[in-house]
C-alpha positions in Angstrom: 13.4 -13.6 -5.8 12.8 -11.3 -2.9 10.6 -8.3 -3.7 9.7 -5.3 -1.6 6.2 -4.1 -2.3 4.6 -0.8 -1.1 1.4 1.1 -1.7 0.0 4.4 -0.5 -2.8 4.9 -2.9 -5.5 4.4 -0.2 -5.7 5.3 3.5 -3.9 2.0 4.1 -0.1 2.4 4.3 1.1 -0.9 3.0 4.6 -2.5 3.0 5.6 -6.1 2.6 8.2 -8.6 1.6 7.2 -11.2 -1.0 9.2 -14.2 -2.3 8.4 -14.7 -6.0 9.0 -18.2 -7.1 9.4 -18.2 -10.9 7.4 -20.5 -13.1 9.0 -23.5 -14.7 7.9 -26.2 -17.1 7.1 -28.4 -14.2 5.3 -25.7 -12.2 3.7 -23.2 -14.7 2.7 -19.9 -13.2 4.7 -17.9 -10.7 4.0 -18.3 -6.9 4.0 -15.5 -4.4 4.7 -16.1 -0.7 4.4 -13.2 1.7 7.2 -13.2 4.2 6.2 -10.1 6.2 3.6 -7.4 5.9 2.7 -4.2 7.7 -0.5 -2.3 7.0 -1.7 0.8 9.0 -4.7 2.8 8.0 -3.8 6.5 8.4 -4.6 8.8 5.5 -2.5 11.7 7.0 0.7 10.0 8.0 2.0 8.1 5.0 5.5 9.7 5.2 5.9 9.0 8.9 4.7 5.4 8.7 6.0 3.8 5.4 9.7 3.6 6.0 9.4 2.2 9.6 6.9 -0.4 8.2 9.5 -1.4 5.6 12.2 -1.7 8.2 10.0 -3.8 10.4 9.2 -6.2 7.6 12.9 -6.6 6.8 13.6 -7.4 10.5 10.7 -9.8 10.8 11.8 -11.7 7.7 15.4 -11.8 8.8 16.8 -10.3 5.7 18.6 -7.1 4.8 17.8 -4.6 2.1 20.9 -5.9 0.2 19.1 -9.3 -0.2 16.3 -7.7 -2.3 16.0 -8.3 -6.0 13.3 -5.8 -7.0 10.8 -3.3 -5.7 7.1 -3.0 -6.7 5.0 0.1 -5.9 1.4 1.0 -6.5 1.1 4.0 -8.8 -2.5 4.7 -8.1 -4.9 6.0 -8.9 -4.8 7.9 -5.6 -4.7 11.3 -4.0 -1.6 13.3 -4.8 0.0 13.7 -1.4 -0.3 10.1 -0.3 0.6 8.5 -3.6 3.8 10.4 -4.1 5.1 9.2 -0.7 5.0 5.6 -1.7 6.4 6.2 -5.1 9.3 8.4 -3.8 10.1 5.9 -1.2 10.2 3.0 -3.6 12.3 5.0 -6.1 14.7 5.9 -3.3 15.1 2.2 -2.3 15.7 1.2 -5.9 18.2 3.9 -6.5 20.2 3.3 -3.3 20.3 -0.5 -3.9 20.5 -0.6 -7.7 17.2 -2.4 -8.0 14.5 -2.3 -10.7 11.4 -0.5 -9.5 8.1 -1.7 -11.1 5.0 0.5 -10.9 1.6 -1.2 -11.1 -1.9 0.1 -11.1 -3.1 -0.3 -7.5 -6.6 -1.3 -8.7 -5.1 -4.1 -10.6 -3.5 -5.3 -7.4 -6.8 -5.4 -5.6 -8.2 -7.4 -8.5 -5.4 -9.8 -8.2 -6.2 -10.3 -4.5 -9.8 -11.0 -5.3 -9.1 -13.4 -8.2 -12.7 -13.2 -9.4 -13.5 -15.4 -12.4 -16.4 -13.3 -13.5 -16.9 -9.5 -13.8 -15.4 -7.4 -11.0 -15.7 -3.7 -10.2 -12.9 -2.2 -8.1 -13.6 1.2 -6.5 -11.5 3.3 -4.1 -12.1 6.7 -2.5 -11.1 9.7 -4.7 -12.5 12.2 -2.2 -14.6 15.1 -3.5 -17.5 12.6 -3.4 -16.0 10.7 -6.3 -14.4 7.3 -6.7 -11.5 5.8 -8.7 -12.7 2.7 -10.6 -11.7 0.0 -13.0 -13.6 -3.1 -14.3 -12.2 -6.6 -14.8 -13.3 -9.6 -16.7 -11.7 -12.9 -15.5 -8.9 -10.9 -13.9 -8.2 -8.7 -17.0 -8.8 -5.0 -16.9 -11.3 -4.0 -19.6 -12.2 -0.5 -18.5 -10.6 2.3 -16.4 -8.9 3.4 -14.4 -10.8 6.6 -14.2 -12.5 8.9 -11.7 -16.2 9.6 -11.5 -19.1 10.3 -9.1 -20.6 6.9 -7.9 -24.1 7.7 -9.2 -22.7 8.2 -12.7 -20.9 4.8 -12.9 -22.9 2.2 -14.8 -22.3 -1.3 -13.4 -24.7 -3.5 -15.4 -23.4 -7.0 -15.8 -20.9 -6.7 -12.9 -21.0 -9.7 -10.6 -19.1 -8.4 -7.5 -17.4 -5.3 -6.3 -14.2 -4.8 -4.1 -12.3 -1.8 -2.7 -13.2 0.9 -0.3 -15.9 -0.6 1.9 -18.4 2.3 2.1 -18.1 3.0 -1.6 -18.3 -0.7 -2.7 -21.4 -1.2 -0.5 -23.3 1.6 -2.3 -23.6 -0.4 -5.6 -25.9 -3.1 -4.1 -23.6 -5.9 -5.4 -21.9 -8.8 -3.5 -18.8 -7.3 -1.9 -15.4 -8.9 -1.7 -13.6 -7.6 1.4 -10.4 -6.5 -0.2 -10.1 -2.8 0.5 -6.5 -2.0 -0.4 -3.7 -3.7 -2.4 -1.7 -6.4 -0.6 2.0 -6.9 -1.1 1.3 -10.2 -2.8 -1.3 -8.6 -5.1 1.2 -5.9 -6.1 3.9 -8.5 -6.9 1.4 -10.7 -8.8 0.7 -7.9 -11.2 4.4 -7.2 -11.8 5.5 -10.9 -11.8 5.8 -11.4 -15.5 8.0 -8.4 -15.9 10.1 -9.2 -12.8 10.7 -12.8 -14.1 11.6 -11.6 -17.6 14.0 -9.0 -16.1 12.2 -6.3 -18.1 13.8 -2.9 -17.6 11.0 -0.9 -16.0 10.1 2.5 -17.4 9.9 5.7 -15.3 7.3 5.7 -12.5 4.3 7.7 -13.7 1.6 8.4 -11.1 -2.1 7.9 -11.9 -3.5 11.0 -10.3 -6.3 11.2 -13.0 -6.9 14.8 -12.0 -5.0 17.9 -10.8 -4.0 17.9 -7.1 -5.8 20.1 -4.6 -2.7 22.1 -3.9 -2.1 25.0 -6.3 1.0 27.0 -7.2 1.2 30.7 -6.3 0.7 31.6 -10.0 -2.5 29.4 -10.2 -3.9 31.0 -7.0 -3.2 34.5 -8.4 -4.9 33.6 -11.7 -7.9 32.2 -9.9 -8.3 35.5 -7.9 -8.0 37.5 -11.0 -10.9 35.8 -12.7 -14.2 37.8 -12.7 
């Protein structure tokens, strides 16, 4: 199966094409093979970068959008503006091509890329001097995702940390250099549902807090407060 994978939950604008080989009795466990990938770190240009990245991946892999079987998109947690670009683009591709679109936690995709057998902490930049985080035991999420100030996050018993480089380094733990979800990691998280042809539910973004942008009514209410 050919899967388009995109993520805009971090400053890295990621697109890729992944071949998902389904598990069989002879070969248990699905296998992902990345056919093409484009990653550009630019926190302010998600909308301008993502679709060209997708088209470049299709061209490099020598396939057309009509050849795709599914779409996977990271649903965060992430900043409002960037995150909605990836989700809207994935939804548009799915709608135009009649494809199922699977939303996955972006932190889960980072964990899948690390494949840590022990206890793993994944952190990404939430701005406002905070981080998004989740904790994993043998690849299974056991806490989070949530948002918190780094100093307030207890990490006793954690073996390694991955995610945003500067934030991961602050914990004084061994760091795995996986700073953003890869296309293969995203597809790995959704693989069981894709193989089972599960009908995906609506895409629901993991903002975890209100966006910085406010409506006119909210601004007026804020000014009216004593």
